[in-house]
N, C-alpha and C positions, 0 to 999 in steps of 0.2 A: 633633704629627704623627699619632699614633695616633687622637686625637680627630677630626681632620680626615678620616682614612680611614674611621672609623666613621660619620661624617655622610654621606660619599659612598656608602658601602655601604647605609645606610638609604634614601637617596634613590634608589639603584638599585633596591632592592626595591619601593619605593613606585611606581616607574615601571611595574613589572610587574603591579600590581594591576588596572588597567583591562583589560589583555590577558586575564588569567585570568577576570575577571568577564564579559567579552564572550564568551569561549569557553564558559563555563558556560551563559550565556543562550542561545547558539546551540544547544548540546546539548539544553537543555530544550525549545526550540522544535521541534527535529527530532523529539523524542519525542512532543510533542503533535500535530504536523502531519506525518503520514507523507507521504513523497514520492509523487506520483502517477506511476504507471508508465505509460509510453506503449505502447499496443498496436500491433500491426502493421497494423491497418485503422482508419483515421481518417476516417469518412464526413463529408461536408459537409452542413450543414442537419439536418433531422429526418426521416430515412428511415422509411417505414412498415414494417410487419411483413414484407411480401413483399420489399421492397427489402433489408432487413436480412438476410433468409434468403439472398437471391441474392448478397450481398456476403461472407457467411461462407464461409471455406475449409475449416472442419471442421464436422461435424454435431453435433447435440445429444448423441448417445451418446458420441462421442469426448470432448467437453467434460465430460460427466457423469463419465466414467471418470477424467479428469484431476483433477477436483474431489475425488472420493472417494479418489483416491490421495494427494492433498495433505492432506486432512482426512478420515480414516476416520469413518464414521458413517452415519446414515440421511438421505438427501436428502428434504427436505419441500417444496422449491420450486426452480424453475429457469426462467430466461427468457433470451432473446437481446435485448440492449438496447444503446443507446449511452449510456455514462456517462463523464464526464470526457473526452469526445471519442473514446473508444475503443469499437469494436464488440466486445462481450464477452458471454459467458454468465455470468450471476450465479446462484449456488446458495446456498440456506440448508441447512445440514447440522446435525443434532443429533448431537453426539459421544456416545460411551458414558458420559461423566461428566455428561451432560445440559446441556451448553453449546451454544448456537446459534452457529454460525460462518457468516459470509458469505464466500464464495469467488468470486473473479472469474477467469475463464479467457479468454484471448485467443481471439477467434473466427477468427483467421488462422492461428496456429501452435500453439494448444493449451497455451501456457505459462501458468503461474499469474501473474496480474497483482497480486492482492492477497488477503490473508486477514485478516479481523478479526472480533472477537467481536461478535455481534449481540445481540438481545433474548433474555432468559432464556426457556427452554421452560416 
C-alpha cells in the first residue's frame, strides 16, 4: 500500500512539472519583451509634424519636465513622434552615472509610457 501511495505521489509531482516549466518560460518572455503601454492619443495613419503638434495635449516643456522627473540627468535629444501607435514625446537622457536612458512621455496626459536603457554615452 505504501509503495502504491509513493507511486501516486511521484506521478502527481510529475504532472506539475509542465506547469512550472510553462510558468518560467512565460516569466522569461515577459522580461525579454516588455509590454507596450498604450498612450492616451492613438493617431491613425502617419501624421506629419504639424498634425502631431495639433494632436498633442501637453507641450514640449511639460513633457520635458516629466521625463527629467522620471530619469534625472541631462536631456540630449527630444522629439514628438508616433511610436507603437502612441503619440509620445521621446527623450534621451544622460544620467549622472553616464548611462543613456530613453524615456517616452504620453503626449496626452504627460504620464511616463516607457523607460529603457539606450546606447552608451
